[in-house]
C-alpha positions as CSV (number, residue, x, y, z in Angstrom):
1,M,-13.4,-9.3,-5.1
2,N,-15.1,-7.2,-2.6
3,S,-13.7,-4.1,-0.9
4,D,-13.2,-6.1,2.3
5,F,-10.4,-8.0,0.6
6,Y,-8.6,-4.8,-0.4
7,I,-9.0,-3.3,3.1
8,K,-7.4,-6.4,4.6
9,L,-4.7,-6.5,1.9
10,G,-3.8,-2.8,2.6
11,K,-3.5,-3.5,6.3
12,N,-1.2,-6.5,5.6
13,I,1.0,-4.4,3.3
14,K,1.1,-1.6,6.0
15,K,1.9,-4.1,8.7
16,R,4.8,-5.7,6.8
17,R,6.1,-2.3,5.7
18,K,6.3,-1.2,9.3
19,E,7.9,-4.6,10.4
20,L,10.7,-3.7,7.9
21,G,11.0,-0.2,9.2
22,L,10.0,1.4,6.0
23,T,8.0,4.6,5.5
24,Q,5.3,4.9,2.9
25,Q,7.7,7.1,0.9
26,Q,10.5,4.6,1.1
27,L,8.3,1.7,-0.1
28,A,6.8,3.9,-2.8
29,D,10.3,4.7,-4.1
30,K,11.3,1.0,-4.1
31,M,8.1,0.2,-5.9
32,N,8.5,3.0,-8.4
33,I,5.0,4.3,-7.6
34,S,3.8,7.6,-6.2
35,L,3.4,8.2,-2.5
36,N,-0.2,9.1,-3.2
37,F,-0.9,5.7,-4.9
38,M,1.0,3.9,-2.0
39,G,-1.2,5.6,0.6
40,K,-4.4,4.8,-1.4
41,I,-3.5,1.1,-1.6
42,E,-3.0,0.9,2.2
43,V,-6.4,2.3,2.8
44,A,-8.1,0.5,-0.1
45,F,-9.0,3.5,-2.2
46,S,-6.9,2.0,-5.0
47,K,-6.6,-1.6,-6.0
48,P,-3.2,-2.9,-7.0
49,S,-2.8,-5.0,-10.1
50,L,-1.5,-8.6,-9.8
51,D,1.9,-7.4,-11.1
52,T,2.0,-4.7,-8.4
53,L,1.0,-7.1,-5.8
54,I,3.9,-9.4,-6.8
55,D,6.3,-6.5,-6.6
56,F,5.0,-5.7,-3.1
57,A,5.7,-9.3,-2.0
58,R,9.2,-9.2,-3.5
59,I,10.1,-5.9,-2.0
60,L,8.5,-6.7,1.4
61,E,10.4,-10.0,1.4
62,T,7.2,-12.1,1.7
63,T,4.8,-13.9,-0.6
64,V,1.6,-12.9,-2.3
65,S,0.0,-15.7,-0.3
66,D,1.1,-14.1,3.0
67,L,-0.1,-10.7,1.9
68,T,-3.5,-12.1,1.1
69,K,-3.8,-14.3,4.2
70,F,-6.3,-12.8,6.5
71,D,-7.4,-13.5,10.1
72,K,-11.0,-14.6,10.4
């Protein structure tokens, strides 16, 4: 997958996190990942594994499908 996918994924994670009123630190704590890794995912410097993506969907009360659904 190209970097554009991860940029859009990071934006969707950030958007959903903010909709739930969570800071990056709060989400990182719930995910049991570092704040640094959390930030890197949101700006596409790091690529989450499928297991991590599934955890994001569960904690953000959404689906992997919704997190990977991008506007044209």
